[in-house]
Residue, then its C-alpha position, 0 to 999 in steps of 0.5 A: m499500500d502506498l500514498d498514490h494520490v491527493a485531490h483538491f476539489v476546484p470550482d473552475s478547472a481553467a482558473a486552477g489550470a492556469a494557477l498550476e502552470r504559473l507555478g511550473f507543473t506540467l498538467t494532463p488534458f481535462s478529462a470527464q469522468s465515468h463510472r459503473l455504480t454496480p458491477g457489469g451495471p451500465l456506464v454512467p457519467a459521474g458528472t465530475g471531470n479532472r486534471c492531474v500532475m503526474l509524478d515519477a511517485g504519486y500524483i495530484e488531482f483536480l477534480t471539478p463538478t460538471d452536472a447534478t449527479p451525487v458525486a458533483e453535489q459531493l464535490r460541491a458541498a466540499i467546496a463550499r467548506y474550502v476549496g483544496v484537498h478533500l481526497i486521499a487515495f491509497g494505492s492498492a493492489a487488492p480492493e476485494a481485500d481492502h473492502a473486506r477489512l473495511d467492513a470488517a472494522g465497521f466502516e461499511p463500505l460502498a461497493p466497489v466502483a469501476l471508474q473510467r475515463p477517456i485519456s489521450t496518448e502519443s498515438g491516439e485515444d484511449i482509455a484509463r481504468f480504475t477500481v476504486v473503494r469508497v466508505p459512505p460519505g460523512t464516514m471519514a469527517e476529513g474527506r473522500i479517503q479511498f483506496c485506488q487500484h490502477h489498471t492501466p498505469d502506462l496510460v496514467w503515467q505517460k512520459r510526456w507529463l512526468e517533467h515539470r519546470n519546478a522539478a517536482s517529482g514525488l508525493a511524499a506526505v499529506v497533512v491533515c488538521v484535526a481536533d484530536p491527532p491520536e483519534a484521527a491516526q488510530r482511525y485511519s490505522r484501522f482504515t488502512g491496517l497500518a500501525p500509527n506512530g506519533a505523540g502528543n499533537e503530531w501523529r502519522i501512518e507510514t506507507a511503503r511510499g508516503g506518509v499521512i501527518f495528522t496534527d492540530a490547527g495550533t501546531l500547524a500555525r506555530a509550525l507553518g504560519i497557517d490558519a485552517p479555514a475549517l476542520p477538519w482540513i487536509a491542509g496540503y502536502v509534501l512533495e519531492a523537487n529533484d533540483i530544489a533550486r529549480a523549484r525555488n526558481a519557479i516558486q519566485a516566478s510565480g509570484f505566489d506567498s511563500k516561505n523558507l522552512g529550512e530543507r524545504i519551501m512551503v508555497v500557499l496556493p492562490p484561492e482557486l487552488g487552496g492549501v499549501i505545497l511544501f517543496q523538499r529535496p528527495q534525502a530531506g527525511a520525514l516532515r516534523l512539525g512538532 
């Protein structure tokens, strides 16, 4: 199991895309999503679409509601709380086993969803396919916390989308601001089957690649100088950059608010994206907030 991706819920895909390109990211084209709500059921529009920032390890998704479907209305409700990250997806090689563990742990998971979207290739068009395991809305107060199995990774991680002017190369961690960090860490431990570690107001779950950090609003304000717009809040994430000088140059060129934090550079994303990104060297080690 790894930290597969995180997703911003954004109201305006064009504005979000322009801001990301300004920050030095290469984006995939906009793609409308479809899904099968039951195994073997009809393929229907999800009412959402996305663009992605693909990294050598993991990726960032930017989801926008496009229609009046239940899934789209969930996005709109989340956006009304705050624009920013509302989804954490753990990579899965065995969604059926993840579903069984969630069921045994009392999460009452929904039936696995077959999700797909059209995707362009250098030779034409194809279909990217995924199996997603979710729990009912509200079960995890932090947002849409799910498992994702990629059936067509070669289509999703195309080489032409992996090079970024800011040198971003991997998703290292996601930062979750909650009222009770130990409770959240224990709940995510039951969700993932991974042991939590930490103390006081800083706890974490480590996967085979990437981790989830749980902290409270006071600790986050002291460590990063940012205030939570609501609780719970998926505040942002840590990206590894193969060339931190290139990352710094791209951040400065963007004009976005930023701050040097020792081994890391924090960028406060504009309102059309929400949240923060911390860029670090691959060898920087784990982010510590306490």
